[in-house]
Every structure is written in structure tokens, then in C-alpha cells.
N, C-alpha and C positions, 0 to 999 in steps of 0.2 A: 504495500499500501504505500501510495504518496506522504511524504510528510505537507501537513495542511497547516502548517502554522504559516499566517497571513502574513506576516513582514519576512526581510530579507535578513541573513545574516549580515551583521554591520560589518562595514570595510576597517581594519584596526589602520588607525592614522598615528603620525604626530601630533603632540599636542600645541595648539595653534601660537602658544607664546614661544614656544620653542623652536618650531618649524619655522616661524619668521623673521628667523638669525640664520637660519642656513639653508643650504639648497640643494639638501637631501631628500629624497623623493617623499612626499605627503603620506600617501597612502603604503601601508605596507605588506599588503595582500594576505588571502586567506591562508591557515593552516591547512592541509590535507584534511584534516576533522570538519572542519567549515566547509570546506568546500564539498566532502561528501553530503553533509548534511543541507547545504542548499538546493545540490544536483536531486536529493530526492523530495525536493515539492516539484520539480517536472512533473506535468501531467503526462508527457510523451503522447501529446493530442495526435489524433489521426488526420488531419486537414494541416498540423505544422503552420499556422500564421505566423509564428517568427520567421521562419525560414521566409517566406515571401518579405518582410522587411528590412532583410540583408543584402547590402548591393553587391555584396560576393557571394551570396546564396551559401552560405556556412550551413551545414544539416547538423542544425544545432541538435533538437530532441536526442540525434545519437549521437552526440561528443558527451550529452550531459549523461546519457545513460553510464557513458562506459566510466565518467566521474564518479556516479551513484556506487558503481561495482569498485571503484578504486584502481580502475584500470588506466590508469593515466597516460602511457604511451598507446594507447588504444584509441583513446582520447586526441590527442594532438595527432594524430595519423590522420583522423578524419577532418581535423579543423583545416589541417595545410593540404588536404588534396584539393581544399577553394581559396585557401586563403595563404597568401608565404608571408605573409608580416604577422601573429597571432598576437605577438606579444608589444605589439605597436598598436594594431587595433582594440585592443583590450585596453589600453589604457587612453587612448585619445576619443574612441571613437563614441559619439551620440547616441548610447545603445538607446537611451530613454524615448528617444523619437524616432527611432528603426526598430529591430528586433524586441527590445522589450517593450513596447506601446502595442504591440501586437500581443502579446503572452497572456492567457487567458486567465492566468491566475491572477491577473493584474485587475482584471473586473471588480471583484469583490476583497482586494488585499494589494499587495504589494506583487508587481510580477517578480520572475524570478531573474535572478540578477546574473544575468546572459553574460556580460561584460565583465563581471571579476572572475566568472569561471574559467574565459576564456583565457586571462591572464595567468590565471593560475596554472592551467595547462602551460601556457608557452613558459612560463619562469619554471614551473617543476622540469619540463623539458630540457630547457640550459642550464639548471643546476645540477640535476643527475643522468642527463645523455649528451646533449651537446653535439651530437655528431655531423660532420659538416658534409653536404652532400657529394656524391660520386659526380663527376663530367660524365655525358652521356657523349655518345657518339656523333660524332660531325656528321652533318649534313652537307658541310662546304659552304652554305650560304650565309654573307654577310650581313648584317642588320645593325643599323647605329639606333639609338635612345640618348636624346638631348634633356639633360637634366637628372638628376637623381633624387629626385622628392617619391611621393609615396608611388602615385601614378607610373611612373617611371622604373622603378625597385621590382612591382608587381610586373610590369610588361615584361622588362629582360630576365626576371626570374622565368615567367612561363615560357618564353619564348627558348632559352638556355636547356630548359629542360626536355626541349623537344628537336633540339641537337643544333638550334642555330648559333654561330660565332658572333655576340654577341656585343659592341663595345658602346660603354656610356659618355660621353661628354658632357663635365659639369664645369659649370665657371667659379666657383671657390673650390679652396684649397683640399677640402673635406667631400666627400659624398655625402648624402644623406634630404640634402634642399631643406625645406621647411623643415622637416623633424629634427636638424640640429638646428639651425639657425634662428627659428621663430617659435619651437617650442620649449620651455626653460626645463632644464634639470629636472627640478623637484616635481613637473608632471611626467617627464618621458627621459631618464639616463639614457646619456649619450653612448652609453658602454652597450646597451640593449639595441639601438640603431647598429654601429658598428660590427656588432654579431648580424644583423642580418645582410650586413656590405659583403661580409666575409665569407658568407653561407654564396655568396652570387659569384664570386671570385672560385671559389671551391666549384662551382658549374662553370668555371670558363668564364664569367664572365671580364671582359676587359675595362677597368673604369681609369680614365686618363680626366684628371683633374686639371685647373687654372685654364680651361678649352672655354672661351666664349663664344657661344656659336652664332654667326654671323657678325662676328669681326676675326675671331682667332681662325675660324672654319665656317664656311657656311655650306649650306644643305646642298647646293648644287656640287660643289666641291666633292663632298660624299658619296652623292651618285658617282661623280668621275671617277673615283677612290675603289669604286666596285660597291657598295655597299647599294643593297638592292632596296631596301624599305628601312624607312626613318620615322622614327616614333618621337613626338614631339611632348614633351611633358616638361615645359620649362617655369610652369609656376606662374602665379601673378605677384611679382616682387614689385612695381611701382606703385608707390606709396600714391595718397590722397591728400591734398590739403585744404583748408575752409577758403583762402581766400581774404583772410582779414588782415587788417594792419598787423604786423607787430612779429608775425610768420618767419623772417628771416632773421630774428635774435637770436643772439648766443646764448643755448641752452632750450632751443626750440627741436624736438626731436620728432621724427617719422616713427611709430612704433615699429617698423622693419627695421629701420636703424639701430633704434632703442635694444631691441633683444637681439638682432646681430652680434652689436659690439658687446655684449653680456653672455649670451649665447655660445657662439660660433667662437667669438675673440676673447671668451674665458675672461672678460672683465670682473667677473665675480670670485676669482680664483688669485691666491697670491702667487708671482711671480709672473704674472704677465702685465705687460707694459699698457695695455687697450685703454687710451684716454677716454675716459666719460666723467662727465661731471659729477662733484661731490654736492650731491641736493641734499637739503632740509626739509624742502616742501614741494611736491608733485603734484601737477595735475596731469591728469591721464583724460583726455577727451575720446567719449566713445564708448560703446554698449556690448560691445563684442566678448569672443572667447580671448582675441588679442588685447584689447585691453584690461581684461583680468590678467592674462599674462602679464605684461606690463607692468602693471599696478601692483602684483605680487613680488616682481621683481625688485622694485622702485622701495618696497619697503624693505625687502631681502638686503637692499644695498646701502640701508642705513636713514633713506630719508625718514624724519620725524612724523611728517602728513602727508599722507598720500590719499588725495582726490580722484574719482571717479565722474567728470564732470557729463552728465547725457540728459539729452533735451526732451526725451519721453519719461513715462514712469518703468517704475522696476517691470513690471508685467509685460512692456513691449520690450522691453533687452532682450535681444537677441542671443546673448551668452548663456552658456549651459548651466542650469538651476546650481549643480553641484558646484561649479567655479563660483557665480556668485557667494554662494552661502560657506565657501572655503576662505574668500576672500575677506567677508565680513569678520569670521571668526579671527582672521588673523589683522584686523585692526585697519582696512582700508574703509575710508568715510565715502559715503555715496552721495553725490549733490544730482537729485534727480530733478526731473524738469527746470533744468539749466544750460543757457548755452552761453561759450562766449563769444564776443562783438570785436576783443581786441587784446592782443600781449602787450602787455606794459612793458617800457622801457625804463632803465635805471639811469641813463643819460650817459651812458659808457657803453650800448651795444648790446645788454644782456640784461634777461628777464629780472622784472623786479615782482610781476603780477600779473593778473590778467582780468579784464573787463569781462563780465558775463552779465546776462538778463536773464529774469526770471520767466517762464514759459507754462503756457494752460494747453489743454489737449482739445482739439475741434474737432469737426467732422472727418471719416475715415477719409485716408488717403489710397493713390493707387495700390502700396502695399497691405492694405485692408486695416493698419494701427490710423489711431487717430491722430490729426495733425498737430504737430505743435506751433502754437500761437505765441508771439512775444506779449509780455506784458508790459505796456508803456509804464515809463519813467521806474522798470521795479529795475534799473541797473545795480551792479555794486562790484566792488575790488575783491579779489581770491589772492591773499599773499601768498604768492609761490615764485621759487627761482628757476623750475625746469615745469615744461612744457611739451607732452607727449601727444602727437596725433594717432588717435586709430581710428580712423574713418573709412577703412576698408583701402584696398590694391584692384589696381588692373594687372593684365599682364606687359613686359617690358615691350616696346616696339621693335627691337631689333632684329628679329628674327623674320616677322611678317614684312617690314623693312625692308630686306636683302633677299627676297625668296620670289621670283618672279611666280604668280599664277596661286599662290596661297593669301585666300583670302579669310578677310575677316569682319566681325561685325563692328558696329558704329561705337561697341566700347572698348574694342582693342582686342577682342578674342577672338581666337583661330575658330574658324566654323568648320563643325564636323558631323560627320553623320550619328546621329542618337543611338545606333545596333552597334555599327563598323567603326565609330571613330575615324573613318577617312575623311581627309580633308577634299579640297578642291585641286590639288597638286598630286597626279598618280604617284604610287606608294609612298606617300607620306600623312602617315593617322597623327592623331594628336588627342590628350586626355588633359584631365586634371583640371587645377586652376586656368591652366593656359587657353582653356574654352569655355570652362564656367566662369570665372573670375575666383575672388578666394572662395571655397567653400570646405568642405569636410575631406580627411583625410580618407575614410573610407569609400566616398564616392568617387575621390581619385585614384583609390585602388581597383573599384570596380570597372572605372574606365581605363585604366591600365589591362584591366585583364579579357575585356570587349576588343580593345584593338589588338592585344597580341594573337585571340584567337582570329580576329580579322583577316592580319597580318600573314599569318601561316598557310590560310585559306588563299590569299591573294599568291602568296610565293610558291607553295603548291601548285596551282595551276598554271602559273609561270613558266616552271619547270615541269610540268607534264606536257606541254605543247612542243 
């Protein structure tokens, strides 16, 4: 009989007043006993609604049944049959709006903690087995993958397992894309990402870093050099700003730059000389997961006050509820229904504060959320020395501007077929944030998986003729 307890096993976590001073992982993971107990809450439904909510179609009831039996190796094998990065997706995937929101147990209580179980299985495997995959027999066909974020890692893994000779071209000095430059260590330890990159290397994937495609090497040059198909998973790294006075002052960062300096360039670690302002009071403008990451990083970097300034109310925030909850626990101060109008100059070209105006909610806009409207005469000054703009990102125009025949939409995102991820240029496929704009890790992984299948189909037909 299944365990009919209505609530999930809580996730063990660091104490908020301890963790907000370190970059160690906040969530400490289930024990084997907790995982088995949680897995026994699964009803193993016949129609498996949770699977339909998973972008990479993990056979969720099957792997959970194996966890309930204590057969963690079998559970890992089932997960990795469709998901190449379970230790990553188990941590950062928004399960509450995907697989878990379809869970039948959620109707009269809390859903099964699918994400926590996925993470447990992946962590168990890494700690107890961690066998590197064997390089399959090569089919001699060369494929290029641009970028090394979740879409690219998934695409490269699936193609390498089919025998293709895959080369990844990464602009930064370290592979991992947004997984290493964007998501902080306390949410996703970088050793976990490196372990996944190591598995790709074991499969025979060649990872070339410091390669800025569109400048160092173009798509056309790749085809000239014998690559027969190319996947573009270059992400969305171009930050947006508000266009208000004072955004050019010293002490104003995009969230992308701020997080890259801390995460990829290790500003949080002793022995690294990465320049980052020693902030006392920081304003984070925005309400998404990236804003939560920037705010929680600022607190850990020593800021006494960290404010999240958001123009709508808490209910409308796009960030995960878990991230908002953790940020509040760690002492982040939320200023809802407020919007910046000017960054203030100290007279020496540096930030001394930010002028904001209070907002109220009007009628719904195109997004379905109520439109924020300024309250006349409600301006006030917020005393801060650092401002981080977390307003979203769009794809860098470098690849599309140097690749003839590669179509993009008005937002600069590459146009790709939803099922095959094929672009307007024959042999070129694209997925992840380069196509959707900033979205989730698991959606990017799903796109990489679709692209790999379509690229295999394209290349097999090409070589059959």
C-alpha cells in the first residue's frame, strides 16, 4: 500500500542565518530513508499525468517505484534513459509548475517530491558509482554544437551516444553556460556541472573553449571545415536595461555581469582578484529567479541591506515560490509595487541612491497580469550604493548577424521549428534561450533533445542517398 501521508518529506537545509554568509549548497538532500519514504507516497497512476508535464518525458512513476524498493541504480538507469543531466534538473527545474503540478497526490495534499527524488538518485549515483560512459563506435559524421549550456549539453550527449563526432564551441573559458555563469554555487554546485561535462568528454565530445562563434569562427566556416550539421544553443546573454537616467553610473550592473563576476569568475572566493564593488546596500530591480539569485549573492558578499524592487505585487512575481521563500529567510527585503525612475549620482560618477515611485495595479495587460500604474507624487529615495538590473535578457546578435539565411524574430531570437528545432538554414538547428529568450533549464534540455533526434534523422537520410 502506498504511504498516504498528505505532505512531502521536508528538504533538509542550512540554517538561514548561517547560509546567508556562505556559498555552500542550501538544500542538503534527502537521506536514503527519506527518499524511500517519499517514493512510497507515489500512487503509480495508470495514466501517468506527471510524465506529460515533463519536457524530457522522464518515466517518473517507474523510477520512483525503484526508489521505493531501494534499487537506486535501477532508478538512475530509468531517469538517464531520457535525461542526461538529472543532478542538474533535480536542483533547478521548476517541478512545481511541471511534473508535480500534474501529480494526483497534489489534489488533496502536497504532490510527491519528484524533483527531490530525482536529485537524490543522481547524487547517490555520483557518490557511489559515478562510472564514466563508454565512447560508442564512431559513425564518422562530424557535428558542431555552439554553446555549452543545458540545451547544448543535452544535444551533444544524445548525438555522441549515437556515434557522431561532436565538437562543442564555448565562448567562455569554462564549459557549462548559464549553469556556471548564472546559477550560484549555493543552488547548483559547479563540481556537479563539471562532472556532467566530464561524462561528455568520456563519450568522445571535444569541448573547445574561448571560441566566440560569429567572431572567432563562423557557421559557414564550420560547414567548410566538414561539420555536416550544427546546433546553436548560445543562450540569451544580452541584458536589458530600463533606459532611465543614471544607469551608466559606476555601481550599476546587469544581473548577468554581476552573477558572472561572482559565479564564473569566483569573486566570492579567497585568492581571486575579480573586481566587484564592496557594497553596503544593494537594490535588485526585477522579480524573476535571476533577481533572487543576484539578491542572495549580494547578501552573501557582505551587503548589510539588499532590496528587491519590483513594480507588481508578490503574487505576480515570476520567480519560483521556493526561491522567494529562501530569499526572505535570508534577510532580503522586498519592496513590492515600486519602480525605479532614476539612479542618483554622488557627484563623482558613482551610485548614491535610487529614486523610486510607488505603483498600483490597474487592469490586466497582454501577459494577463494587472498593469502597474504610477501613483502621482509618491516618489522617494532609496539609499543604496549598488544597483543590479535584472529585467531579462535576449540573444546576442553576433551569430544571426554573421550567418546568411538564418532568420530571427523581432526580439532577436532564432526562428526554429517547435518539433525539430530546424532553423531557416539547412543543416542548422537551434534551441534553448537562443530560440525562446530567457526560460528554464529543463525547457532548454527538452529542445536539445528534440534537436538531436531531428539532426540524427536529417544526417541518416543524407548519408542514405
